[in-house]
C-alpha positions as CSV (number, residue, x, y, z in Angstrom):
1,M,-11.5,-3.8,3.2
2,N,-15.6,-1.4,1.9
3,P,-18.6,-3.5,1.9
4,A,-18.2,-4.1,-1.4
5,V,-15.1,-5.7,-1.2
6,Q,-16.6,-7.6,1.7
7,R,-19.2,-9.5,0.0
8,K,-17.3,-11.1,-2.2
9,I,-14.9,-12.7,0.7
10,L,-14.2,-16.5,-0.3
11,P,-16.6,-18.1,3.4
12,Y,-15.4,-20.5,5.5
13,S,-17.8,-23.0,3.8
14,F,-15.9,-22.4,0.4
15,Y,-13.0,-24.7,2.6
16,I,-14.5,-27.3,4.2
17,Q,-15.3,-28.8,1.1
18,D,-13.1,-31.1,-0.9
19,T,-9.2,-30.5,-0.5
20,T,-8.8,-31.2,-4.3
21,T,-12.5,-29.4,-5.3
22,V,-11.2,-26.3,-3.3
23,A,-7.2,-26.7,-5.3
24,K,-9.4,-26.3,-8.5
25,N,-11.9,-23.6,-7.5
26,L,-9.3,-21.3,-6.1
27,L,-7.9,-20.5,-9.7
28,G,-8.7,-17.5,-10.7
29,K,-9.8,-16.0,-7.4
30,I,-7.7,-12.9,-6.3
31,M,-5.5,-13.7,-2.6
32,V,-5.2,-9.9,-1.3
33,F,-2.9,-9.0,1.2
34,E,-3.0,-6.0,3.1
35,G,0.8,-5.5,4.2
36,N,2.2,-2.7,5.5
37,E,3.7,-0.9,2.9
38,G,-0.3,-1.2,0.5
39,L,-2.6,-3.5,-1.1
40,V,-1.4,-6.3,-3.4
41,S,-3.1,-8.6,-4.9
42,G,-3.2,-11.6,-7.9
43,K,-4.6,-13.8,-9.5
44,V,-4.3,-17.4,-8.6
45,V,-3.2,-19.4,-11.7
46,E,-2.1,-22.8,-10.0
47,T,-2.3,-24.9,-6.8
48,E,-1.3,-28.0,-5.2
49,A,-3.6,-30.0,-3.1
50,Y,-2.3,-32.2,-0.4
51,L,-4.8,-35.1,1.0
52,G,-3.9,-35.5,4.7
53,I,-2.7,-38.4,6.8
54,N,-3.1,-41.4,3.5
55,D,-0.6,-38.2,1.4
56,P,2.9,-39.4,2.1
57,S,3.7,-35.9,0.7
58,C,1.6,-34.2,3.2
59,H,2.7,-32.7,6.4
60,S,0.1,-33.7,8.5
61,A,1.3,-37.6,7.0
62,R,3.8,-37.7,10.1
63,G,1.8,-36.9,12.7
64,K,0.9,-33.6,14.7
65,N,3.8,-31.2,15.3
66,R,4.6,-27.7,16.7
67,R,5.1,-27.1,12.9
68,N,1.4,-28.9,10.9
69,A,-0.4,-27.7,13.7
70,V,-2.6,-25.4,11.4
71,M,-3.3,-28.1,9.3
72,F,-5.3,-30.3,12.4
73,G,-7.1,-26.9,13.4
74,P,-10.4,-25.5,11.2
75,S,-10.6,-25.6,7.7
76,G,-9.9,-21.4,5.9
77,H,-6.8,-20.7,7.8
78,A,-3.1,-19.8,6.5
79,Y,-0.8,-22.8,6.9
80,I,2.9,-21.1,6.3
81,Y,6.3,-23.3,6.5
82,L,9.7,-22.7,5.8
83,I,11.9,-25.0,3.0
84,Y,15.4,-24.7,1.5
85,G,15.9,-22.6,5.2
86,M,14.9,-19.7,2.8
87,Y,12.1,-19.7,1.3
88,L,8.1,-19.7,2.6
89,C,5.4,-21.7,1.1
90,F,1.5,-20.2,1.9
91,N,-1.0,-22.8,2.0
92,V,-4.6,-23.0,2.9
93,T,-6.1,-25.6,5.1
94,S,-9.3,-27.1,3.6
95,G,-11.5,-29.9,3.7
96,P,-14.1,-31.3,6.2
97,E,-13.2,-31.0,10.3
98,G,-10.6,-33.1,11.8
99,S,-9.1,-33.6,7.8
100,P,-5.7,-32.3,8.5
101,E,-5.3,-31.2,4.2
102,A,-3.9,-27.9,2.9
103,V,-4.0,-26.6,-0.9
104,L,-0.7,-24.9,-2.1
105,I,-0.5,-21.5,-3.3
106,R,1.9,-22.0,-6.0
107,A,1.8,-19.0,-8.4
108,L,0.2,-16.1,-8.7
109,E,-0.3,-13.6,-11.6
110,P,0.2,-10.1,-10.2
111,L,-2.5,-7.3,-10.1
112,E,-2.3,-4.6,-7.8
113,G,0.7,-3.4,-5.9
114,I,3.5,-4.2,-8.8
115,D,5.5,-1.8,-7.4
116,I,5.8,-3.2,-3.7
117,M,6.4,-6.8,-5.0
118,C,9.0,-5.7,-7.9
119,K,11.0,-4.0,-4.5
120,N,10.3,-7.6,-2.5
121,R,11.5,-9.5,-5.0
122,G,14.3,-7.5,-6.0
123,Q,13.6,-7.5,-10.1
124,D,11.1,-5.9,-12.1
125,S,9.9,-9.0,-14.7
126,I,6.2,-9.7,-13.8
127,Y,6.4,-13.0,-15.2
128,N,8.9,-14.1,-12.5
129,L,7.2,-12.0,-10.2
130,C,4.8,-14.9,-8.6
131,S,6.1,-17.7,-10.4
132,G,6.4,-20.4,-7.6
133,P,5.3,-21.1,-3.8
134,G,8.1,-19.0,-2.3
135,K,8.6,-16.5,-5.0
136,L,5.0,-15.0,-4.4
137,V,5.5,-15.3,-0.4
138,Q,8.5,-13.1,-1.3
139,A,6.5,-10.5,-3.5
140,L,3.9,-10.2,-1.1
141,G,6.0,-9.2,1.7
142,I,4.2,-12.3,3.5
143,D,6.0,-13.6,6.8
144,M,5.8,-16.4,9.4
145,S,4.1,-14.0,11.7
146,L,1.0,-14.5,9.8
147,N,0.7,-18.4,9.8
148,G,-2.8,-19.7,11.3
149,I,-4.5,-16.6,10.5
150,S,-8.3,-17.2,9.1
151,V,-8.3,-16.1,5.7
152,V,-11.8,-15.2,5.7
153,E,-11.3,-12.3,8.5
154,G,-7.2,-11.6,8.5
155,R,-5.0,-10.2,6.5
156,V,-4.7,-12.2,3.7
157,K,-8.0,-12.8,1.4
158,F,-9.4,-15.2,-1.3
159,L,-12.0,-13.1,-3.5
160,E,-14.2,-13.8,-6.1
161,Q,-13.2,-12.4,-9.2
162,P,-16.1,-9.5,-10.3
163,S,-16.7,-10.9,-14.1
164,P,-14.1,-13.6,-14.3
165,E,-13.0,-15.0,-17.5
166,P,-13.7,-18.5,-18.6
167,F,-10.3,-20.3,-18.8
168,C,-9.9,-24.3,-18.8
169,I,-7.7,-26.0,-16.1
170,V,-4.7,-28.4,-16.8
171,Q,-4.0,-31.1,-14.0
172,T,-1.0,-32.5,-14.0
173,T,1.5,-34.1,-11.5
174,R,2.8,-32.5,-8.4
175,I,6.4,-30.7,-7.9
176,G,9.4,-30.5,-6.0
177,I,8.2,-33.8,-3.3
178,S,10.3,-36.9,-3.3
179,K,6.6,-38.9,-2.3
180,A,3.6,-39.6,-4.2
181,A,5.1,-37.2,-6.5
182,D,2.9,-39.0,-9.5
183,W,-0.4,-38.1,-8.1
184,P,-2.2,-35.6,-9.7
185,L,-3.0,-33.1,-8.0
186,R,-1.5,-29.9,-9.5
187,F,-3.9,-27.7,-11.5
188,Y,-3.0,-24.9,-13.8
189,I,-4.6,-21.9,-15.9
190,K,-4.2,-23.6,-19.2
191,G,-2.0,-20.8,-21.4
192,S,-1.4,-18.8,-18.5
193,K,2.2,-16.8,-18.4
194,F,2.9,-17.0,-14.9
195,V,2.4,-20.9,-13.4
196,S,5.8,-21.8,-12.4
197,K,6.0,-25.0,-14.9
198,K,4.0,-26.1,-17.3
């Protein structure tokens, strides 16, 4: 990346904030992946917070294992895992040191490399490219080889918007989990057509 873009990368200090704060503050930021087929990016429009060992739906609540080991490391790194045996989900580790917490990136508004995303997803509806955690990972072309990489120095980064438009945040319950499903830890940009579910 060129120096102008480099200055806009969210620093590690962003991710060591309270995880709920990180989940809210990632909204409106730009997720960028420098893939083999070219650069792809999207605006983060939906996230979920997972609060570590005291959150029964968080992977780290079960203790450290091979699958979730990244969560027990430093904040600002990619935690990628497989669900339903076929879809990958992308998370960013967050919270103060020693807290195995993370933010799930649930949906993006596609910005750059849309042709690549359409090819990866096998369809051309822009509203359906990244409207869910599994969809966005497939659209961007992210795979398990990126698990554990830094989102400050690695191939996946989050950037500040140069001139962000103001928006309102909707806070509601998480999706697709059986434990602590009523915890209001899902956040999305009000009015966005790209979220996974209102």
